N, C-alpha and C positions, 0 to 999 in steps of 0.2 A: 696271247693272240694279238696280232696287229691287223686291225680292220682295214688299214690303208693298203694292204697287199691286194685287196680286191679292186682297187681303183687304179686305172692306167693314166688318168688325168683328173684335174679338179675343175669344177664349174664355178667355184667361188675363189676369192683371194683371201688368204689367211695370214694374219699378223699375230704375233704373240708379244705380250709384255709381262715381264716379271714385276711383281709388286715393288714399290719403293722401299727404302730402308724401314724396317719395323723395329719395335721394341725388342723383339726376339733377336734380330740381327745385332742390335746395340748391346744387348746383354750377353750375346754369344751363347744362346741357349736354344735347344731344339724344341720347337713348338709345332707338333704335327697332328696332335689328337684334336678332333673337333670340339671336345669339351673344353679345351683351352684356346684353340685358335679362332673359333667362330665369334666369341664374344670379347676376347682380350687380345693383347699384343698387336695393336694397330700400328699405323705409321708414326714415325717420329717427325719432327719438324723438317729435318733434312729429307726424309722420305717423301713428304709432300712436295718439297721443292724439286726433288729428282723427277717425280712424275710430271709436274708442270713443265719442266725443262724438256723432258722427252717428248711430250705432246707438242710443244711449241716447235720442236726441231724435226718433226715428222710431217712433211707436206703431203704425203700420200693418204693421210687420214682426214675425213671430213664429216659433216653432219649426217651423211647417209650411212655411216658406219653402224654395224651391229656389234655391240659389246657383249661378250659372254664371259662370265667371271666365276672363279671360286667364291664360295660364300665365307671363307675365312676373313676376318676383319681387315687384315693388311691388304688383301687382294680387293676386297669389297670397296675399301676407301680409295684405292688406286683407280679402280674402274669408275667410281662415281666422280672423281676429279676429271678423268678423261672425258666422261660423258658431258659434264658441265662445260668444260673448256671447248669441246667440239660442237656443242649445241645439238647433240644427236637427237634425231626424230624418234627413234625407237628406244624404249626403256632398256636399261641393263637387264640382262638375263643371268640368273645365278644357277650354276650347275655344280652339284656336289662332285661330279666326276673330275672336275678341275682342281679339287683340293690337293693340298700338299701330300706327298707320299707319307704314309704313317710309319714312323720309326719305332713303334712298339715300345719295348722296355727302355729305349734311349730317351723317351719323352722327358723334357725338362732337365736333361743333363747337358753338360757343356758340348758345344757343337764341334769340338775336337774329335768327337766320335764318328763324324761323317766319313772320314777316310777309311775307318775300320769296316764300315758297312760297304763302301764302294769297292774295297779290295775283294770282298767276298762276292759282290755282284759280278765282277769280271770273270770269276771262276764259274759262277752259277746264276743264270738269270732268274732262277726260282728261289734265290736266296731269301729265306724268311727267318734267319737266325734272330733270336730274341724277339720274336713276333713282329719283325719288320715286314712291311708290305713289300713283296718281291717286285723286281723290275718288270717281270712279265705281267703281274697283276695290274701294275700302274699303266703299262702300255695298253693293256686291254681297255681300260676305262677311258684314258685320254684319247686314244685313237677312235674310240666309239663316238666321241663328241663330234669329231670332224666327219666321220662317216654319216652320222645322223643329219648334220647340217648340209652335207652334199645332197641328201635325199629331199630335203625340205626347201632349199633355196637354189637359185642360179644367178650368177652375175653379182653376187653380194660380197662386199668387203667385210670381213669378220675379224674382230680383235679379241683374242682370248687372253684373259688376265689370270695368271696362275703363279706357280712357285718354282723354286730352283730345280729340284729333282723331277718334279712332274713335267717341267718344260724340257729338261735334258732328255727325258725319255720320249716325250712327244717329238722332239727333233729327230731322235733315232728312228721313230716310227715313220716319219716323213722320208727319211733316207732309206727306209725298208731294210734296216739292219737289225741284227739280233739285239735284244734289250740289254744284254751284258755289255754292249759297247757304249752305253749312254755317257760315260765320262769322257769319251773321245770326241764328243761333239763340242763345238765352241760354246764356252760358258756364257750364260747371260748374267750381266751385272744387274744390280737392283735398278728397277725402272727402265731397263733397256728394252727397246722395241725391235723386233726382227721379223721379216717376212719369211714364211716357210713355204716351200714348193716341193712337189714330187719331181 
């Protein structure tokens, strides 16, 4: 379910940032289970530098920004760096709905498995082979974050800090496309910031 289908326009401005390079990226391993991702696999030194450079290079973000982040360590550290650099007035808000897509039995295996999952996603947006969280399940939770903030705020700039697949699927929700199309969206590099609009 895409909650954004119910919205014809947005009352807030939304930016997304993928976390900076993490130890999982460096080790080329899938870390998507909260038991591994919340406490471990934080940013590398390069990841910290990537986040700092992205924030310095984005003039549309300022201290009035509201940051909403996944609670996985790599996203949390990215959000906290952004918060400190921008001198944000409001504290970072952590939302489990922005966590990485859960890759089920692929957890802690080489990230070369991603394309295998994505190929099945294109065929079926309800793909849950090997206990993977399906694209439709991810779309439901990430689009619900935006829907909820649309009801609570107006005229606010919101930065959502999350993960590769979660943000691919969120972009697909903003485009109001089927979740199976998520790999057709422009890929976010580590620490990349992008504005999303309906």
